[in-house]
N, C-alpha and C positions, 0 to 999 in steps of 0.2 A: 245861916250867917254867911255873908258875902264879904270877902276881902278884896279891895282894889289895890294892887301893888304898883307903886310908881317909882322906878329908879330915877335918881336925880344926880346930875353932875353940872355944877355951876348954873343953876336954874333960878337965881334970885329974881330975875326980871319977870318971870312968868308964874312963879310958884303960888303967890297969893291968889291970883285970878284963877289959876288952875284948880286950886283947892276949893275955891268958892263954887266953881262950876261943877266939880265932882260931888260936892256936898248937896248941891241942888238936884243932881241926878239920883243920889242915894235916897233922897226924901220921896222920890216917886216909886221906889221899890217896895213891894210888900214885905220882903225879907229885911232883917237887920243887916246893916252894912257898916264897914269900917274902911278908912283910908290908911294905907301904910306906905309912907314915904321912906325910901332908902337912899341916904346920902352916900354917894360913892366917892368919898374923899374930895369933896368940892373945895375950891380955893376961895370962894366968895362967901356971902352970908347965907348960903342955902340952909345950913344946919340951924343957924339962929332963927331963921324963919320957920323951919319945921318945928322947932321947939316951942316957939310962940304960938303957932297954929294948934299944936297939941294941947297947950295950956288953955287955949280959948274954947276948945271943943273936945269932948271926951271920945268922940268917934275917930279922932285923928291920932295916929301913932307914928313914931319915927324910929329908924335905926340909923346909926352912924358907923360906917366902916372905918377901919384904921387908916386906910389909904385907898387910892384909886385902883380898883381891880378890874374895871371894865364893865360894860353894860350887862353882858350875859351873866356874870357872876353876881353882880348887884341884884339882878332880878332873881337869881337863884336864892340869894340870902333872904329876900323878902318872901319868897314862896316857902322856904323852910320855916320861917318864923310863923307863917300863917297856917301851915299844914295841919297842925294838931287841932285847931279850933274851927277852921273854915270848912263849910260845906262846898264852897266853890271859890276859886281865886280868879280875878280878872287882872291881867297885866296891861299897862298902857304907859306910854311915854309922857313925861311931864309937860311937854309943849302942847299937848292936846291937839296935835294935827289930826290924829285919829278921831273920828266923830263919836263923842260920848253919848249921843242919842241912840247909838247902837247897843249900849249896855243893857237897857231894859229888854231889848229883843234877845240878847244873849242869855239873860236870866230866864226869860220865857222858854227858850229852847232847852235850857238846863232842866226846868220844871217838867218839860215834856219828854225827858229821857236822854238828852244829849250829854255826853260826858266831856266832849271837846267842842267848842264853838270858835271857829276862826273868823276874825275880822279881816276882810279882804277888800282892798281898795278897787274901785271900778276902773280907774285910769290913773295916768301920771301927768295930768295937765299942769299941776303945780310944780313939777320938777323942772330943772334946767335940762337943756337938750343933752348935755354930757351925762348927767345923772340918769336920765331916762334911758339912754342907750346902754350905759354900763349895767344898769339894773336888769334890763331885759336880756342883755347878753349873759349876765350872771345866771338867771333862771334857765336859759337855754343850755348853758354849760353844765349846770347841776343835773339837768335832765339827761344830757348826753353822757354824763358820768354815772348814771344809774342811781342817783340819789332821790329819795322821796322829798318833794317840796310842794308847797301850796303856792301857786303863782300869785304874785303881788301881795303876799302875806308877810308881815314882819313879826312883831311880837305883841300885837293886839289880839288877845284871845281869852277865852274862859276855859278853865280846867276844873272839872268836878273833883270831888275828893278821891275817887278811885284813880282817875287819870293823874292827879297831882302826886299821889303816893307812888304810883308806878314810875312817873318821871323822876322823882327824887331818889328812886332806888338805883338809877344809873350811876356807875362809879367814875364816869369820865371826868378828867381835869380839863381837857380841851373842850369847852362847852360850845355847842352850836344848837341852841334850843329849837330853831326853826326846822332843823333836820331830825331832832330827837322826837318831838311831839307826834309827827305823822307815823312813827314806827310803833306807837303804843297800841293801836288796834281797837280802841274803844269807839263807841257810837259818836259820829261827827256830824256837825252841821256848819254851814257857812253863812255869814251875814255880810252883805256888800254895802259899801259906803263911799262917799266922795271925801278924799283927803283935803284938809284945809291948809292954807299957807301958814308958815310959822309966824306967830304974832310978835315975838321979840326974841332977842338973843341970837345965837348962831347954832347951826347944826352940830350935834355931837358925833356925827358920822361923816367926816370928810372922806375924800377919795382914798387916802391911805388906810383909814380904819375899815372902809368898805372892802378894800382889797385884802386886808388881813382877815376879815370875817369870811370872805369868799374862800381864802386859802384854808381856813379852819374847816369850813364846810366840806370842801373837796377831800382833804386829807383825813377827816374824821369819818367819812361815810363812803368812800370809794377807793378801791385799789386799782381802778382802771388805768390811772397814769402809769403805774408800775408795769401793767400788762402792755401798755402802749410802748414803753421803753423796750420790752422784750421783742415786740413786733417790729419796732424800728431797727433793733439790732439784727434781726433776721433779714430784714430788707437790705441792710448794708452788706451783709455777708453775700447775698445774692448779687448785689451790684459789684462787689469786689471780685466775685468769681467771673462775672461778665467782663470786667476790665482785664483780669488776668488772661482770659481766653483771647480777647482782642489783642493784647500785647504779644501773646505767643504767636498768633497768626501773622501779625505785622513783622515780627522778628524772623519767622520762617521765610516770609516773602521778601525779606530785606527792604522793607518799607519803613522800618522804625527810624524815627528822627529824635535824637536826644533833645529833651526839652524840660523846662522846669515849670511852665505855667500850670499844666494839668496836675502835676505833683503838688504844687503849692496850694492850688484850690482845694484839692482833695484833703490835704492835711488840715487846712484851716476849717473846712466844712465838717469833717468827721470829728475834729477836736472840739468844735463848738457843740456838736450833738452830744458828745461824751460829757462835756461839762454840764449841759442841761440835764442829762440823765443822772449824773452824780448829784446835782442840786435837788432834783425831785426825790431821789432816794434819801438824801439828807433830811428833807422835810419830814418824811415819814419816821426816820430814825429819831429826829428831835421830838416828835410826838410821843414816841415810845419812852424816850428819856424823861419827858415831863410826867407821863402817866405812872411810871414805875416808882417815882419818888413819893407819890401819894401825899403831896402837900395839901393843906386845907385850902378851900376855895377863897376864904376871906377870914378876917378877924374883926370881931365886933368891938367897937370902941365905947359906945354908949347908946342909950335908947331914950326915947321921949314918949310921954303920954301915959295913959292908965293901962298898965300891963297886969293888973290885979288878976284878971282871968285869962291871962295869956302867958305862956312860957316859951323861952328860947333855949 
């Protein structure tokens, strides 16, 4: 049994066509397959479409969350719902910019023993210059921070039953699935593809959300920024000792001239560094604050489709 989990947020413009294409792919598989659409608190007709699609086809299922909780948590909800009955779960975005022709290859890799199959785009020709530069900068930053990442991989992947249950055992509330999956340690394979332009609607990952995701990734998987703060503090201590020595020498030689420029610059510079350090530390403290409350990832509002042989 293969489940294809599709998080949706305001996707009414592409949903019907995406469902049609995915159903066409599932018909080519030897295994039984189901589509599971997760409505992440959409404000348009996304849920009505999911419900009508599930009524028209028994292999289409739907979950509706109580409100918008974000892409990562919506994907988590779908994987949790599918975990008990799925032998493998494939996650893909509703706009189908990821090449669905890769899905049969993923399933083949799974049959041959792979527990995790990454869908990795060959390039970023369809992205704008700004998004291409920021994305590449993000991967370089994550690598510099010591985080395990798969270059040019987002959330298009297959997880076998063992890998899926291992992933769902993580207790994190600050979810960054792209960083969690590579830590599982199961047999992996990679399938490359060309990403397509978005057919309709608008991206659900504007620059602000991408920056937020990057922040979650760094603070969830690396303590290197905190160590950099310590190293920077030590550097300023050394600089301060040098300045004190220089001031003492000029005083002894009677060459000291009262001035305010150097003092003003040093105060502003050190003050700015301290504020940045406090801000970075605060980000980590906020993550701890979120984790210790142990609040649920999401609340389920309703479901659609034939769940007779499925439990949530």
